[in-house]
C-alpha positions in Angstrom: 68.1 -30.8 20.8 66.9 -28.6 17.8 64.8 -25.6 18.8 61.1 -25.3 17.7 59.6 -22.6 17.0 55.5 -22.4 17.2 53.9 -19.5 16.2 50.7 -18.5 17.6 49.5 -15.1 16.5 51.0 -12.6 17.8 52.9 -15.0 20.6 55.7 -17.1 19.2 57.0 -19.8 21.7 60.6 -21.3 21.7 61.6 -24.4 23.5 65.1 -26.2 23.5 64.3 -29.1 25.5 65.8 -27.2 28.8 64.1 -24.0 28.1 60.7 -22.5 27.2 60.7 -18.7 26.0 57.2 -17.2 24.8 57.5 -14.2 23.3 54.8 -11.6 22.9 53.7 -8.2 21.4 53.0 -5.9 24.1 49.2 -4.9 23.6 46.7 -2.3 25.4 46.4 -4.9 28.3 49.5 -4.8 29.3 49.6 -2.7 33.0 53.8 -3.9 33.9 55.5 -1.3 33.1 57.4 -1.0 36.5 58.3 -4.4 35.7 59.6 -3.8 32.4 61.3 -0.1 34.1 63.3 -2.7 36.0 64.3 -5.6 33.9 65.4 -2.2 31.7 67.7 -0.9 34.2 68.4 -4.5 35.9 69.7 -5.0 32.2 71.6 -2.0 31.1 73.4 -1.3 35.0 76.1 -3.2 33.5 76.8 0.0 31.4 76.7 3.1 34.0 80.5 2.6 35.0 81.9 2.6 31.0 79.8 4.6 28.4 80.1 8.1 28.2 77.7 10.0 28.1 75.1 8.3 30.3 72.3 6.0 28.8 69.3 7.5 28.2 67.7 4.9 29.9 68.4 7.0 33.1 65.6 9.5 32.2 62.9 6.9 31.7 60.3 6.2 34.3 57.2 4.0 34.2 55.5 7.0 32.7 57.7 7.5 29.9 58.5 4.2 28.8 54.3 3.3 29.0 54.7 6.8 26.2 57.7 5.4 24.1 55.4 1.8 24.0 52.4 3.7 22.6 54.9 5.3 20.0 57.0 1.7 19.4 56.3 -1.5 18.8 57.4 -3.5 21.9 58.0 -7.4 22.7 58.5 -9.1 25.4 60.0 -12.4 26.4 58.6 -14.6 29.4 60.1 -17.5 30.7 57.6 -19.2 33.1 55.5 -16.1 34.1 58.8 -13.4 34.6 59.2 -11.1 32.1 62.8 -11.7 31.1 63.8 -9.7 27.6 62.2 -6.7 26.1 63.0 -5.3 22.6 61.3 -2.0 21.4 61.3 -1.2 17.4 60.3 2.2 15.9 59.7 2.3 12.0 62.1 4.6 10.3 61.0 4.4 6.7 64.3 3.2 5.7 64.8 0.8 8.4 62.8 -0.6 11.5 64.9 1.0 14.5 65.8 -2.1 17.2 66.2 -0.1 20.1 66.3 -1.2 24.4 66.7 -4.7 23.7 67.5 -5.8 27.1 67.9 -9.4 28.7 68.0 -9.9 32.5 71.6 -11.2 33.7 69.9 -14.4 35.0 68.8 -15.7 31.5 71.5 -14.1 29.3 73.6 -16.9 27.5 69.8 -18.6 26.5 69.8 -17.2 22.9 67.0 -15.2 24.0 68.4 -11.9 22.0 68.8 -13.8 19.1 65.1 -14.8 19.6 63.9 -11.9 19.6 66.1 -10.0 16.9 64.3 -13.1 15.0 60.9 -11.9 15.9 61.7 -8.2 14.9 63.1 -9.9 11.3 60.0 -11.5 10.9 57.8 -8.2 12.1 59.9 -6.5 9.6 59.7 -9.0 6.6 55.5 -8.8 7.4 55.6 -5.0 7.5 57.5 -4.9 3.9 60.8 -3.5 5.4 63.8 -5.1 4.7 66.7 -3.9 6.9 67.0 -3.4 10.9 68.7 -0.6 12.5 70.4 -0.3 15.6 72.8 2.1 17.7 75.6 0.4 20.2 78.2 2.6 22.2 81.8 2.6 21.1 82.6 1.4 24.8 80.9 -1.8 24.6 82.6 -4.1 21.7 81.1 -7.2 23.2 77.9 -6.1 22.1 78.8 -5.3 18.7 80.0 -8.8 17.8 77.0 -9.9 19.6 75.2 -8.3 16.7 78.1 -8.8 14.1 77.4 -12.6 15.0 73.4 -11.8 13.8 74.5 -10.3 11.0 74.8 -6.5 11.6 77.4 -4.5 9.6 78.6 -1.0 10.9 77.6 1.1 8.7 78.1 4.6 10.6 80.3 5.9 13.5 78.0 8.6 15.4 78.9 11.1 18.5 76.8 12.7 21.4 76.1 16.5 20.9 79.5 18.0 23.3 81.6 15.3 22.3 84.6 15.5 19.9 84.9 11.6 19.3 82.6 9.0 18.2 80.2 7.6 20.9 78.2 4.9 19.0 78.5 3.2 15.8 75.2 2.4 13.9 74.7 -1.3 12.6 72.4 -2.3 9.8 71.3 -6.3 9.2 69.3 -6.5 5.5 66.8 -8.8 5.4 66.1 -11.3 2.3 
């Protein structure tokens, strides 16, 4: 069955016959900070033993995630009433930086991450931005492949302070 996208202002609904996902922009009424932090920690847990240095996520708590959300645009995806995905977007002038794209493990493989990126693309175009940028840890080759399949290309390698080797790659997607 073909997926249908229904747009309701800041809310978009995706249906494929099996799954209904509502994607909303986080607003001032949001109060699920602990739930959002738990989503991030659960989605990124598999990385802990694989990446060096550790994720900046380890430094976040409900208060710092709330502060981060006030500085950036955040989209949330709900399956029924359960928060299943999020993405943070920051305007870098030259590009929109896509950060902390997280999908609960139980909801992965359903195209939710792709739908989140499509919402970010639409947000970028509506804000006269034609480039998305993100960083992926060098060790997470499967994530690099996923973003490559979404149209992102590798543009640089970076390293964290104190490291002699590349620790991340920067990827961009030019929007038409």
